[in-house]
N, C-alpha and C positions, 0 to 999 in steps of 0.2 A: 587527101590525107597524106599521101606520099610527098606531095609538093610541100606541104606544111612542115613535115619532118626534115626534108632536105634543106629548107631555109633555116631551120633551127640549127642543124648540124653545121651549115656553112657559117652561121653567125658565130657559133662557139669556136669553130676552127680559126676564124680571124682573131678572135679574142685571145686564143692561146698564144699567139705570136707576141703579144704585149704583156704576158704574165711574167712576173718576176717573183723570185722566192723571197720570203721573209723569214727571220729566225724563229719566230713563234709559230704555234699551230693554229693560231686564230685566223679565221677567214675575214676578208673584207671585200666589199664591192664598190669602195669609194674612189678607187684610182684604177685607171687602165695601164699605168706605167709607174715606175718608182724613180725617185730622184733624191739626191743627197741634200740634206738640210743643214746649213751652218748657222750657229747661234751661240749665245752665252748661257752658261748655266747659272742658276740663281745662287749656288753655293761656291763654286770655285772658279766660275768663269771660263771653264773649258769650252772648247769649240765642239758643237754637236753636228753630226753629218747625217743626211738622209741617204740611206743605202738603197741600192737598186735591188728589188726583189727578184728571186729566181723564178718563181711561178706563183700564180694566183688565179682563181676562178670563182664564179657565182655558182648557184645551184643549177643543175641540169634539169630539163623538162622532157617528159616522155609521155606519149599518148598511150592510154589503156586500150586493151582489146585489139592490139595490132594484128592484122591477119595477112600481111604481105608474104610473098614467097621467101624473102631474105630476112635475115635477122635485122631488127631495128637498131640503127646507129644512134648511140646516145651522145657521144662527144669524144674529145681528145685531150689527153694529158701531155703537157710539153714543158720542158725547162730549157733555159738558154744555155745550160751546161751541155746540152745535147748537141754534138757537132755533126751528127748524122753518120758517124762511123760505126755505130752499133756497139759502142762501149758501155752505154747506159742500159739499165734494165728497170722497167716500170712494174711496180707491184701494187695490187689493189686488194684491200681487206675491208670488212664490215658487213652490213646487211646484204645478203644475196650475192656476195662476191664469190666468183667461181661457179655459181650455179645459175643465178638469174642474170648476173652481169659478168661479161668476159672481157678482159683487156689484152691487148696486143702488147706484150712486154717490150717489144722493140720500138714500136711506133707510139704507144700510149693510146691507141684507139679503143673506145669502149662500145660494146654492143649488148643488146638485151637478147638473152638466149631464149626466153619464153614469153608468152603472151601474159601481160600483167592486168590485174583487176584493181581499180582504185577502191572499190568497195571493201576489198579484203585488206589492202594496205595502200595508203595514199602517198607515203614518202619513205625513202631509204637513206640511211646515213652510212657513208663509206669513208675510208681513209686511204690515201695514196702516198707513195714514196718512190724516189729514184735512187738506184744503187749502181755504183761503178762495178762492172762485171769483173774487172781484173783484181781490184783491191778489196771488193765486197764493201767498200765504204759508202755510206749514205751521202750522196752529194746534195741532197735537198732534205730538209727536215720533213717528217711525216705531217701531212696536212689533211684536214677533214672537209668533205664536201657532201652535198645532198642531191639526190635524184628525186624529183617530185613527179608524181603521176597526174597527168592532166586528165580531167573527167570528160567523158562523152555521155550522151543520153542513151544509156543502155539498160535502165530499169524503169519499168512502168509503175505507176502509183498502185499501192495495195491498201485496201480497207482493213481496219482492225478486226472486223468480223465478216464472215462470208454471208451471214444473213442476220438482219435486225428484226426485232419484234417490238411493236409499239401499239398503244391504244389511246383513244381520245373520245370523250363523250360526244354522243350524237348532238346535232343541233348547235355545234360550236360555231362561233363567228369566224369570218375570213381572217387569215393571218395567225390563227392559233397555232402555237408551236407544238409539234408532234414529237420529234426526236432529232438528235444531231448525229450525223455520220462523220467519220474521220478516216482519211486516207494518207498514207506516208509514201515518200519517194526516196529510195536509197542513193540517188545521185547527189552530187555536191550542190548544196544550196547556195554556196558562195561563188560559184562559177557558172555563169550563164543562167538560163531559165530551165535547166534540166530538171530541177526539183520544184518548180513552182506549179502547184496543182490548182485546178479550177473544177468546180462541181456543176453538174447539169442533170436534169431529170430526163430519162429516156422513156419511162413508162409510168403512168399514174396521173397524167393530165386529163382533164382540167381540174381534178379534185385537189391535187397537191402541188406545191412548188418547193424549190430548194434554193437556199442562198448560195451563190457560186463560190464565195470565199470561205464561209464558215461551215457549210454543209448542213445547216439547220433546215429540216423539212417542216413546212407549214401548210395549213389548210388553204385552199384556193376557192372553194365554193361555199356559200352559206347554207345553213339548214339541211345539212346531210342527215338523212333519217336512217336509223338502224333497221327500222322495219322494211325499208326499201332495199338497202344493201348494207351488209354488216362487215364484210371483209374486202380489203384492198391490198393489191400488190404493187409496190412502187419500185422501180429500177433506177438507181443513181449511178452516174458516171463520174470518175475522177480522171482528169487529163492533165499531163505535165506540159512543159514549154509554154505555160500560161494559156493553154487551150488552143494554141496555134496549130496549124497544119503540120504534120510531121511529128507531133508529140505522141508519146505513149499514153495509154489509158487503161483503167481498170474499173470494174462495175461491182455493185452489190445490190442485194434485194432486201427491201424493207416491207414486212407484212404488218399492215395497219388494221386494227379492229376498232369499230365504233362501239363504245359501251352504251348501255341502255340508260335512258332517263325516263321519268314518269311523265311522258307527254301525250299519253293515250288514256281516256276514261274507260271503265268497263261498260259493255254493251250486252244486253240480253239478245239472243238470236231470235227469240219469239216473244210476243207480248202476253200470251196466256198459256198456262199450264193446267192440266187436269190430273187429279189423283183421287183415289178412293181408299176407305179404311173400314174394316168391320168394327161394329160398335164394341166388341169384346177386346179390342186391342188394348193392352195395358199401357200405362204412361211410359214414354221412352221409345215406343215402337217407331222405326223409320217408315215413312210412307213413300218417299221419292226424293230425287235429286234434281236440282236446277243449277245451271252455270252460266255466268256472264263472261263473255270473251274480252280479254285484255291482251293486245299484241305486245305489251311490255313483258319483261322477264324479271325473275328474282323477286325482291321485295317490292318492286314497282308494280308487279302484277298481283300482289296479295289483295284479297278482297274480303270484306266483312259483309255478311248477310244479316238482314233484320227484317222483322214484320212491322211495317209503318202504320198500317191501318187494316180494317176489315172486321167482320163480325166473328171471326174465329181466332183473333189475336190472343184470347185467354185460353183457348182450347188446344192450340197448336204452338209449336216452337220451331225455330230454324237455327242450325249451327253450321259452322264452316269447317269443311275438311281441309286441313292445312296442306295435305299432300296433293290433292287434286284441284283445290280452290273451288270446290262445288258447295252449294248450299243444300243441307240435308233437312228435310221437313219431318218432324217427329210429333207424336201425340203427347200432349202436355197433361190433359185430364181425361178421365173416363168419358167415353162417348155414349150417347143414348139415342138410338134410332127413333124411339118413341117421342123424343123431345125435339130433335132437329136432324134433318137428313142432308143439309147442304151448307157448307161454310165457304166464305170468300176471304182471301187474304191478299194484301198488297205487299210484295216483297221488294226490298231495296238492296242494291249492291253498290258498295262504296269502296274506293281505294283506301288501303290502310296508311299509305305513305305518300300523300300528294306532294308535288313539287310546286312551291309558290311561283316559280318562274313561268309556269304554263297554266296558271288558274285562269288567265284571260281567255284561254281556248274554250272555256265552258265548264259546267259542273262535272266533277269527276265521280259521277254516280249514275245509276239507271234503275228503273223500276219495272216490275212485271206483275201480272194478275195470276193468282193461284186459286183454283176451285177444288174443294175436297168434298166428296159425297160420302155419306155414312151408309154402310150396309147392315141390314138387320141380321142378327144371329140369335140362336136360342140361348138365353142367359140362365145362369143358376138363380135360385131364390136369393132375395136380399132381405136381411134382418132390418128391423126398425132401428136398431142401435148397433154401434160397433162392439159393445160389450154390455153385460148386464151385472148388476150388483143386487144381491138379495140378502136380507137380514132375517134371521129366524131365532126364536128363543130356544135355548137347549132343552127345555122341557116340553117342546111341541110333540104332540102325539103322532103316532104312526098313521099315515094316510092323509095328514094335513097338507093342503095346498099352500106352498110358500111363495109362488110367483109364477109369472108366464113370460114366455118369449114369443115374438111375432115375426113372421117372415111372409113374403109374397113373391110371386113370379113377376119380374119386371116386363116380360113380353106382353104383347097385346092379347095373346091367347089366355093368359092368367090361369095357368094349369094349377090343379090342386097340389097341396103340399102336406107331407107327413113329417113328424118330428121324432127324434130318437136321441138317447144319451150315448155318447162315446164311452163304452165300458172300459176303455184303456185309462180313462181319467176318473173312473169310479169303480175300482175293483171290488170294493165291499158292497156295492149295490145299495148304497144308503139312499140314493135318490132315484126317482123315476119320473117319466113324463107321459102325459096323454098325447098320443100320436096325432090326434085330430086338431087340438087347439093349442098345444105347446104349454099346457099347465104342468108345473113341476110339483111334486109332492114327495113326502118322506116315507121311506120304506123301513128304516130301522131307527132305533133311538139315537139321539145325539148327546155328545159329551164334549162340552167346550174345553174342559181342562185336558182332555186327551187330544182333540183336534179342533183348534179355534177357527180354522178356515178350511173350506172345501172348494177346490177349483175344478170345475167340470166343463166338458164341451158338449154343446147341443148341436145336432146335425138336422138341417132342413133339406128334404129331397123331393123333387118333382115326381109325382106318382106316375105320370105318363112317360117320363124319361128319367129313370133312376140315375143315369150318368150326370145329370145336372143337380148338383148338391152344393151346399155351403155350410160352414160351421161357424159357431160363435162361442167365445169363452163366457162362462157364467161364474162369477165369484160369489160364494155363499158364506156369509159371516154369521157365526153362531154367537148369539147374545148371551151374556152370563146370567145365570140365576143363582141366588145365594143358597147353594145346596151343600156346602162344605163348612165344617166348624173350624175355627182357628185352633192352632196348637202351638206348643213351644217351638221356637226357631231351632233350638238345640236341645240335647239332653243335658240338663243342669244337675250338677253335684257339687255342693259347696261345703264349707265348714264354719263352725263358730268356736271361738276361743273359750276356754273354761273361765277365763277371767274377763269375758266380754262385759261391757256396760250396756244398760238399756238405751235404745235409740240408735245403735250402731247399724250401718248398712253392711250387709254381708253378701249380697248378690243382687244383680240387676238382670231381670229376665225380659225376653221379647217374644213376639209371636208372629206366625206366618199364616196365610190363608190362601188356598188354591184359587178362590174366587177373585174376581176383579171388579169391584163396584165402580160405578162411574165416577163417584166423588172421592175414590181412594179408601184405603183401609182405615178403620177406627176401632181399636180394641180396648176392652175394659177388663181389669183384673180384680178378683175377689177371693177371699178365703172360703173354703167350704163352711157352711153355717155351724156345724157341730165343733169345728176347730176354732171358732171365734168366741167361744164362751170363756175358756180359760187358756188363752193362747200364749205360747212361748215366743211366738214370732208375730209380726204384723206385715201387711203389704201396703205399699204406697203407690198409687197410680201416678206415673209421671206425665200423663197427658200427651205423650208422644209415642204411643204404642209400646211403651216399656213400663216396667214396674220395679220397685226396689223392695227387697226383703229386709226388714228391720228386726232387731232384737227387742223383746218386751220386758226383760228383766235382767238383773245383774247376776252374772255367774252361772255356769253350766257344769255339770259333774259328769265325767265319763263313767264313774262307778255306777251311777244310777241310770243314766241313759246315754248310750254311746252314739246313737243315730236317731234323727228325727225325720219323719216322712211328712212333708207339708203339701197337702193337696190344694191346688189353686184353680179356680174357675176362670176361663177366658171367654168373653162375649165379643161378638162383632156388632156392627151398627147398621146392618143391612136388613132388608125384609125378605123372608122371615128371619128373625134373629137366630143365629146358631151359636152354640156354646160347647165347650169341652173342658174336661178337667185334666190338668197335668200335675204330676207329683214332683216335688223338689226334694232331693235327698240332702240332708244336712248332717254332717258328722261333727261330733264334739272332739276337739283337739287341744292338746297343750301348746300354748304359744309363749313367746318371749315377751318382754316388756313392750316391744314395738309392734306386737300383733302378728309376728311371723310364726307360721305353723311349724311345730317341732315333732309332735307325735300325736297320732289319732287312734292308737291301739287302746281299746277299753281295758285290757289286762295290765298295761304298764302303769300301775298306780305308784304312789310315792313310796310305800313300804310293802313287803310281802304280807299276804293275808294270814299266813301261819305264824307270824311273829307275835307273841303274846304281849299283852299290855305290860305285864310284869317285867319282861325283858327290856322293853323300851324305857320303862321307868328306871331300871337298874342302869342302863347305858347313860341316860340323861343325868342321873344323880352322880355317877362317877365323873362326868364332865363338869358338872356345876359345883360339886362340893370340894373338888380337889383333894381327894383322900390322900393322906400322907404317904402311904405306900401304894404307888400307882401300879406296882406289880400285882398286888393283891386285887386291886380293882379290875385290872385287865383279865386276871384269871377268872374273877367272878363273872365277868361279862361272857367269857368263853363258855363257862359252865351253864349259864342261863340260856345261851344260844343252843348249846348242845341238848339241853333238856327240851327246849321248844321243838328241836328237830325230832327228838324221840317221840314226843306227843303227836307230832304231825304224821308220823308213820301209822299211828292207830286210828287216824280219822278216815272218813270215807274217801276213797280215791277220787281225783278230779275227773278222770275219764270213766264214766259209768258204763257206757256202752262198749261192748267188746268189738263192735264194728268200727269204732272210731280209731283209726290207725294213724299214728303220726310217725315221723321219721325215726326217732330214737327214744320214744317213751314206751316202755314195756311194763305192763302191770302184772302183778303176781297176787294170788290170794294168800300167800304165806310170806313170811319175812325171813325164812331160813335161807341158808346158802351164802349169805354175805355178798359183798359188792362184786366179787370176782365171778359170780354166776351170770352176770349180764354186762353188756357193754353200753347200757343206756346212760351211764354217767361215769365220767372219768374222774375217779377220786383223786388222781394225781394233781388236778388243778387246785385242790384245797391245800396241797402241800407246796405247790410251786406257783407263787404269785406271778412270776414272769411268764409262765405259760398262759395264765389267765389274761395277762395284758396283751398277748399276741392276738387273741380273737375274742371278742365279746359277743359275737353273733350266736344266736340259738340255733341248734340243729333241728328242732322240731317245728319251726315256723319259717316261712319265707320272709326275709328282712324287707323292710320298706325302703325302696331305693331312693325315695325322695329325701331321706335324711342322710346326712354325712356322718359316718362313724367317727366319733370323737375319741381320740386317744389321750390318756393322761400320763404324765411322767411317773415312774415308780416312786412310791413314797415310803417304803420300808426303811430307808436310811435316815428318816427323821427321828430324832431322839425324843420329840415332844409327843407323847401318846395321845394327849388330848387333841392337839392339832391334827395328828394322824387320823384319829377316829372321826373328827369333824369333817375333814376333807373327804374321807372315804364315804361318809354318809351323803354328802353333797354330790359326790360323783355318781353314786348309784341312783340318787333322786333324779338327776338330770340326764342320765344315760339312756337314750332311746333303745339301745340294743340289750338292756337288762332283761333277764328272763321274766316273762309275764306270769308264770305260775309260782307257787310257793316254793321257795328254794332257799338254800343256806348261803349267805355271803360271809366268807371268812376273810380276814385281813392278814393272818399269818404273821403277826408282829409279836416278837418275844422280848423286845427291849434290849438294852445293852447290859452285858456282863451278868446275865441271869444264871444262877447256879442250878436252876431247875430246868428239866427238859419239858417237852410238850406233854400236857395232860390229856390231850384229845385221844380218844379210842379210835377215832377215824383213821389215824395213821398206823394202827396195828394191823397190818395187812397179812401177817404171817400166822396169826392165831385167831381162833374162834372163841376162846374162853374168856371169862371175865378177868379184868386186870385187878391186881392187888393194890389198893390205895392205902394200906395201913401205914405206909411210910410217911404219909402226910402228917400223922400225929406227931412224928419227931420234929416237925418244922415249928411247932409251937401252938399256942391256943388258937391263933387266928385260922389255922388250917384244919383243926380238929373237927369242926362242924362239917367241913368239906369232905373229910375222910369218912365221917359217918353217913353222909348223903350218898356217896358213890361206892362205898366199900361193902355195902350189904348185897344180898342175893337178889333183891327186888329193885335194884336201882334203875334197871331199864324200864320196868313198868311204871315206876314213879315219874 
């Protein structure tokens, strides 16, 4: 190495003697000396001269990793301006100047002060200039040069991973690629063979091989079996210098795993298995486990078990335990030692996921023989049926046998059995059973309408071993007997209009029956015979278990009969025939022209009963004859009404019984005291029509809320007295809130511009004496008779 460096320095030393300077800072390596060039210019024809360069050099070369005792000589800078008298000074700047590279300012010699590493930095760019010491003038222009570090093989190949992991299916063919490993070398790949890597296998033969250039690992042996060996460790070497001696190398480890394929069928370790089961084992009871071995793993080792043949294939079953891959043999049906004591099964084990590539190796299944013996046990009694249904008529007498249950001991011993009823299912003790033969009988009367079904439980117990017992449900259905009469489905109360016509439908009635005949209900409706002689109503059977109530005549009167009670007989169609009588309440009501009910009170007649015929005639005559002086007519009407009121006071009171107490009707045996002695009647309403308009409801009866209270506009401002009286009459006739008892209706109309005051004594609240009517004689002959009638002492009695 030292010899090589010495030759390099000597070469550059010789070259420095022929270096000439150039004006620019560009480097060139095309000429070893400079010479003047003479020629013509294209523009002016001037002569061009080639000037001699003061200095010039190529790039320097330096070996990396120099370990000699002295500093490594790089080269020498020199200019032809240097006469050797020490007047010139050489200066070096750029990458590493002064630290890595040191120049002798007198001679221009360059040395490397430190050991250099090409892998850290492969070249350095520096600039040099020569300066006159005396003047400080730069005798040569600054020029750039390069120091390039030559590579040596000082780096071994390194793999990208310290350890590789790979897998490959077992039974793979020769040359199957496993994995590729890669190594890199930090040396210069463009300089020699320091970075040329070659791969080789140090460990893992003869199973695997590696491609020397690409590093791809491949299988080298056929049919490698995972069951024989699963893990392999392969060591790969990477060597530089093209694998030649002296090259550096590195290694890595590759762990290769053979993955499983389904190349092995399941195999039973034995040909025959023995199990036993008590005959009392319920279905689903496991009896034992069997297992077929499969050297494969994962889903390749999954096994399905099945019963392929045998005399117990319908009595037993086998299922696969997915965790252990075992076959579990279970009881499928109830066993009976008395019927069969030994069963034989042929069980088959099959791979769930066979690989078609290995089917040529043989069938991937195996079979084994399983023998199961049945053991005898003491069993409870067994009933002849899983459940019993018994039907009995609801009129069955107490003590009657209604059915029988039968049970027997299934064992060979055939022990005796006794029967009993589980009283938790028959708390009322309606049924009982003969313990010896299982006959059921009735202990109490039955009622289908109360309980149509009875569900009881019967217990059968071995007499010798009471612990052995069994029970069975018994469903008892009570059959219907026609022991209930039909009746109205609802309470019916209807009405008939006073202006009803014959043949009108006023109500539809229906019936219900607690019995349930097998062919369904069929009802018939009739009137009670004594009501069919002179009936006000008739009944029409609709043939659909309903009937219509029809009117038989035109018009009904509330004053004569306010309520009708219509008894109706209802028959059923079962045996024995049952019947009942239901009463329909029919009220007589006032209706409008469309048949809508308005009032059903019997007292609310068209006119008060205490109003005499003479008063009515006087009112109607005044209206019809149009008397010339309507004031006289109006006063006459008032007098007649007042006379009727006086006569009414002398009649028998409406309330005869003293026990009949109403809200505001107070009876007295005398008439003294005047109106102020009682609050039974507010006389102010006769003087104040507006107060009457505020409320028309009576205080002695509860109003019927089904009617809307009709209010009419005040009419006393109407100047036509005929129209006024007519409208007031109509209003009272149609008012449902009018007082039902005899009462006085006053209209308090005095006409316009009347010179007379009110003649009514009812408004004389401050005096108890008779009024003087003598002044009526002064009004003329028309009022003289009126004065004679009311001016005398006996006017009240008249």
